N, C-alpha and C positions, 0 to 999 in steps of 0.2 A: 503491502499501500503504500503511496508518495504521500510524505508529507505536504500540507501546502505552505508549510512557511519555507521549505527547498523549494518548491514552484516557486517560487513569489520573490525568494533571491536570484533565480536565473535569469526572473523577468529583471529584476530592477540592473543586474551588469549585462545586458542585453546592450551592443555600442551600435551606437545608429552607423550607418556604413553606406558608402555609393561604390557602383563600376565604373571605373575610370577607364577611360578610351588615350593611352599615351602612344605619342605617336612621332613623336620628334626627338628631344632630347630629356624627356622624362623618358623615355623608351631603357630598357635594361640595355649597360656600357656603355648608355650617352655621360656626357657631362654633367645632369642635371639630375641622372636618375637618383643621386644621394638625396635630395629634399625628399621623396617618397619612399624610399630604399627600407628602411626601418619602419616602418608605415603601412607593409601589405599586408592584410587579415590572409588574404587567400589569393594567387596567380591565377587567373579563368584562361588565359591562353594565352600563349605565345607567339600565338601565328591566326592573331585577328585580324579579320575587315570588313571596314564599314563603309558600306554601297553609298552611294549620292554627296563621295568626297574627292577632295581632289588635292595634290599639296603645290606650293607653290614656293619660291624664295622668296624676300623679302626684296624690295626694289632697288633697296641700295647696299644690299651685301648677300651672301651667302650665309650665315653664322647659323639659322635656324628658321624653319620651315615656318610655313602659314596653311592651315586647314582651312581648304574653302569648301561650304556647302555647295552642292550643287543639285542640278535637277533630272540626276540621268541616273539610272542604278549600277549602269557597268564602269562610270567613276566611281575605281574602289581604293579609299588609300590601306596599308598596311598599318597593322600597330599592334599592341598588347593590351589586354585588360586586365583588371587587378582590382580589388576589393579592399576599398579604404577608409580608413575610419572617420566621420564627422569631427576630427577632434584637431587641435591649434595649430599642428605642421600642419595638416592637409589644407584649411581654412588658409593659411599662410601663403600654403604655395598657389592657390586659387586668387587669393588674393593678388600675389604678384603679375601671376598670368592677366588677370585682369586691367591692373597699371600697365602691364605693356604695352592693353589694348586689344588683347581675344575678349570673346565674347564667349560666355560660361553655359552651353546651352546643354538641351536634351539628344539624345539619336539613339541608333543601331547598328551595334554591333555582332558581328556572324565569328563565334568559334565552334569550328569542328564540325556546322552545320546546327547548330542550336544559336537562334535569333539573342540578344541580353540588350535590356534598354543598360544606357550608357549616358554619361556624363562627358565631355570631349569642349576642349577651346579649342573655338574656331576662330576665324577670321574675316572679317567684312570689308574691310578697307583695300586700298591698292596694294597688286599683290608683281610680283615680279617674274622670271619665266617658270612656268610646270616645274617639276620636280620626275626628271623619268621614273617608272614602275610604280609612283606614290609610295616609294619604301623610302625615307628617309636613311636607314642602314647602308644603302648601296648606292650613294653619291659621294661626290666629294667634297669637300668643306669648305668654308669661307672665311673668313678672320674669327675672332674670338674676343 
């Protein structure tokens, strides 16, 4: 028999979280991954795909990518999906992205054929050239 107190304690310790789609410098092995590395509660998929999304360089450099939402499901960005807690570190990371001009939006990512509702940092301003294959890990980088 389950003790009602045990159930209540489990509920109180649940952590609010988000599924986050990382496509650029926040991906594993990239320069800003440390912002989230210690916060990852679950690695949903290292080879995720986000339809209706295309990667571009910035207008004036190639140091990091911009994800632009599109109307075409055939435009698919490669990335990773992580479950992250909504704690100070993750909120600070999201605020950093918003301060840089990104919008935090809801979207959908596909991992091994399964669809997941995710949060992603998208760009709606001017962009430079498109990134080949929509995969940040396969391109040459600019200055930092």
